[in-house]
N, C-alpha and C positions, 0 to 999 in steps of 0.2 A: 623610369628615372624620378617620379615623383615620390615611390616607395623607398628610395635609395636613402639610407642615412650614413654620417660619418663613420668611418671603421668598418664599413660593409665591404664585402667582397664580390664584384660581379664577376661570374664566370661564363665565358662565350667559347663556343666552339670552334669558330673561325673569325678572323677580322671582318669579313665580310657582313657579320651580323649586327656590327655597330655601325654601318653608314653605307652610303652608295657609292663612294670613292675614296680616295686617300685622304682628302682633304675632310670629307665628312667624318671619318673615322678617326682623324686626329682632333679635330674640334670635339667631338664627344669625348674622346678620351681625356682631353683638357678639362672640359667641365666637370666631368666625373672626379678628377684630380682635385680640383677646386673645391668640390664636395666633401673631399677626404675619403672618397671610393676609390678602393684598389681594383683594377680590371686585370683578370687572368684570362689568357688566351689558350685553350688546351691544344689547337692545332700548332702552337709554337713553343709546345713542351711545358705549358702552365705558366710561361713568364710573364710577369706582372707589367703591364703596359705603362703603369705610371712610374715605374722605376727608370733609372738611366739605361739599363740594357732593353726595357720597353721602349724608351723613346728611340732607341737605335732601330729597333723593329718599326718603327715610324716611317724611319729615313728608307729603309728596304720597301716598305708598303708604298710609299711615293715612287720609288724607282718601278716597282711591279705595275703601279697604275699608269707611269710613262709609257711602259712598255705595250700596255693593254691599249692607250691611246694611239699609239704608234700603229698598232695591228688593225684598229678599226678604220685609221686613215688609209692605211694600204688597201684594205677591203673595198672601201669605197672608191678608191681611185681605179682599182682593177675593174669593179663594175662599172664604172663611168667609161673606162677605155673599151671594155666589151661592148657595150651599149654603143660607143661613138662607131665602133667597127661594123655596127648594123646587126649583130647577133641578137637574138630573141632570147630573155632569161624567162625561165619558168617551164611550165608543163608544155609540150607541144600543141599547138593548136588544134589538130586535127583531132587529137585525143579528147580534148576539152569540149568539142561541138559534136563529136560522134552520135551520141544518143539523141538526136534533134527531135524524134517524134517517137513517144512510147505508148504502147497500147494497153492503157490502164483498164478497160474493161474486160479484157482478156483473162482476168484472174492470176495473173502473173505475179509473184512475189518481189518484193524489191531485190532480194538477192538472186533471183531466177534472171530478172532484168539486168542486174549488174554484171553477171557472169556472161549472158548474151552479147552486151555491148562491150565487154571486156574494159569494164570501169569499175570505181567503188560504189558501195552503197551510198554513200554520202553524195555523190554525185545524182545519182537517181532520185535520192529524195529532195536534193535542191531544185532539180528539174520538176519533179512533181509539184513541190510546193510553189515555184515559180508559175507553173500552169493554173493553180489552183486560186493563185492570187490574181492572175489576169482576168 
């Protein structure tokens, strides 16, 4: 923003490139409009966000942000309900703890051990590193 001058045009591919949420995008566009910089969004057909039509896009952006916030709230409520019912989220425990002892001196590669224990290479490397640190 330090390099923009009056009568410049800032072109962005999407609205989310201007800020984290609808309020942030709106304040950024307002600051740029005060500087005399026009902001065009390619995802919206190249509309100038500092024009009347662009400000209407801001209203639509606020509605989209509201819907996103509702989705996040419902997701958190659903996760809390599942946890309250006693369900365990994430990877099954028996799979996480399966390779409890690894024969490092046998010359097996990380890939061979992962195949043998039915887990990922990353899990084998994490166990190896934890044993080395201990």
